[in-house]
C-alpha positions as CSV (number, residue, x, y, z in Angstrom):
1,M,60.9,264.0,83.5
2,A,57.3,263.0,82.7
3,K,55.7,259.8,84.7
4,K,54.7,257.5,82.1
5,E,51.2,255.5,82.1
6,A,50.3,251.9,82.5
7,A,48.7,250.7,79.3
8,P,45.3,250.0,79.3
9,A,44.6,246.1,79.6
10,K,43.8,244.5,76.2
11,N,40.3,244.8,75.5
12,H,39.2,240.8,74.6
13,P,35.7,240.0,73.2
14,S,33.0,239.6,76.2
15,H,30.8,237.1,73.6
16,G,31.1,235.0,70.8
17,V,28.8,235.4,67.5
18,Y,27.3,232.3,66.2
19,V,24.8,231.6,63.9
20,I,22.3,229.0,64.2
21,E,20.4,226.6,61.0
22,G,17.7,224.7,62.5
23,E,16.4,223.9,65.7
24,G,16.5,221.9,68.8
25,D,19.6,219.4,69.2
26,R,19.9,218.8,65.3
27,A,20.7,222.5,65.1
28,F,24.2,223.6,63.7
29,W,26.7,226.5,65.3
30,T,29.1,228.3,63.2
31,K,31.1,230.6,65.1
32,V,31.2,234.2,62.7
33,G,33.0,236.7,64.7
34,C,32.8,238.6,68.3
35,A,31.5,241.3,70.4
36,W,32.7,243.3,72.7
37,S,30.0,244.9,75.6
38,H,29.7,248.9,75.7
39,G,31.5,250.1,78.7
40,D,28.1,251.4,80.0
41,G,26.5,248.2,79.9
42,Q,23.9,249.3,77.4
43,G,25.3,247.8,73.8
44,F,28.1,245.8,71.9
45,N,30.6,245.9,69.5
46,V,30.1,243.4,66.9
47,T,32.7,242.2,64.1
48,L,31.9,239.4,61.5
49,S,34.0,237.4,59.6
50,A,31.2,235.8,57.9
51,V,28.1,237.5,57.2
52,P,25.1,234.9,57.2
53,L,22.9,234.4,54.7
54,S,20.1,232.5,56.1
55,G,19.4,231.2,60.1
56,R,19.7,233.4,62.7
57,L,22.6,235.6,65.1
58,V,23.4,234.3,68.4
59,L,25.7,236.1,71.2
60,R,26.9,233.7,74.0
61,V,29.6,234.9,76.6
62,R,32.9,233.3,75.6
63,T,33.7,230.2,78.3
64,E,37.1,230.2,79.5
65,K,38.1,228.1,76.9
66,E,37.3,230.4,74.3
67,Q,39.3,233.1,76.5
68,G,42.5,231.4,77.1
């Protein structure tokens, strides 16, 4: 009988993707997706739920609150 291998751990996103509109204390952050870092640490896979027409995209490490 073949030995059953354990299922790989679920691959959760390592970063949140946000579009930032405005500057400084008046900046407005909107979460628009998630990113997964590559196993070799040389890049990311990014999934967006919205495509921003203006502003800038920022990738931030997910907090414990987001991961829970």
